[in-house]
N, C-alpha and C positions, 0 to 999 in steps of 0.2 A: 278790104273786107272788114266789116265791123263785127266783133264778137260780142254776143250778149252774155256769154258765160265762159268759164274756163273749159278747156278741152278735157274730157274724161278719157282715160286710157283703160282698156280692158284687154284681155288675152284669152284665147282658147286654151284649155288645159295642156295640150301638146306643146304649145309655144313656150309656156313657162318651164316645162320639163327640158325642152331643147336648149333654152337659154341657160338653164342651170348646168346642164351637161357640158355645153360648149365653154362655159365660164371656168370650168375646172381645167380645161386644156389651155384656154386663151385667157390669161390673167387680167388683161385690160378690157375685155369685152363688156363686162358689166358697167364699168365707168363710162366707156364709150357709148353704150346704149343709153345711159342716163343723159348724156350730152345730146344725143339724138332726140330724146323726148323733149328737152328744152327747145330745140330747134322747131320741132313740130308744134309746140305751143305757140310760138311766135309767128311762124310763116305758113302761108297757105301750102297745101300739098303740091301744087303744080310748080312751085318755085324751087323745089329741092332737086339739085342736079342728080341725074341717074335714076329718077323716078319714072316708071313706065306703067301704063295701064295694062293689065292682063286681059287679052282679048279672046282667048280660046276657050272661054267658059260656057258659051252657048247662051241662048235666050232665057233660060230658066234662072239665071243669076242676074238679078236686077241691080244689085249693089256693085259699085265700082270697086274693083280690087286692084291694088297697086303692088308692084315689085320694085323695091329699092335695090338697084344693082351696084351702086357705088358706096356702099357702107364700108368705111375703112375703120379698122381698129389699129391701135398701136402695135398689136401683135403681128400685123401683116406688113409693117413698114419694111420697105425694101424688097418686097416679094413680087413687084410688078403691078402694072395698072389694072390687070384683070383679076387679081387675087382679091380675096376678101369674102365678106358675108353677103347674103341676100336676105332681105326681110320682106315678107308678104303681109300686107295689112289692108284694111278698108277704112274709109273715112265716111262716117254717116252724119249728115247734117239734117236735123229736124227743127221744128219751130224754136224750141228752147233747149235743145240738146245738141252738143257738138262732141262726137265720140269717135275715137280711133280704136279699132279692134285689131290686135296683132294675131296673125294666123300661123305664121311659120318663120323660122330662122334657120339658116343652114350655111355651112361653108361651101364655097363653090367647088373646092377640091373633093369634097365628099359626096356631093349631090349635083346633078347637072341641071335639074329644073324643079319647079314648084310641084307640090302635091295637089294635083287637080281634084282628086277624090276628097281630100280634106276640105278644100274650099267649097265644093258642092255639098258636102255633108252639113256644113254650117250655114251656107248662104243660098242654097237652091230654094226657089219658091214654087 
C-alpha cells in the first residue's frame, strides 16, 4: 500500500476521557498506546495481530469498525494471554485522506464487550 499522506489520528470525546482515566490506574498505558500509534502509521490495519472487524453493527454502519483484542500493556505483563485492553477504532481512507478514529478503550476485566450504541451514534448513516 502506497500512502500519499501521513495518517491522521482522531478520537471521539469519550475515548480521550477513557484513556485518561485508565492511564491513572495503569501507568504504562499511555506510552504503550503511543507505540501502538507508531505501528498504525507504518502498517496496514489487516496486518495487526488480534485485529478483528466488528460485524454486529447492521447495514446502517457503512464504515468498517475494528476491535483490537491483543493490545498489551506492560501493566498486564504476566496476567495471562487473554488479559489486557480492547481498542475500538475505524480506518477511513479517502482520496487524499487517511484517518484513524478511536472510538473506545477498555480493560477486558471491567467490560465484556464494545459499546454498540456509541459506535452507532457516531457512524450510523
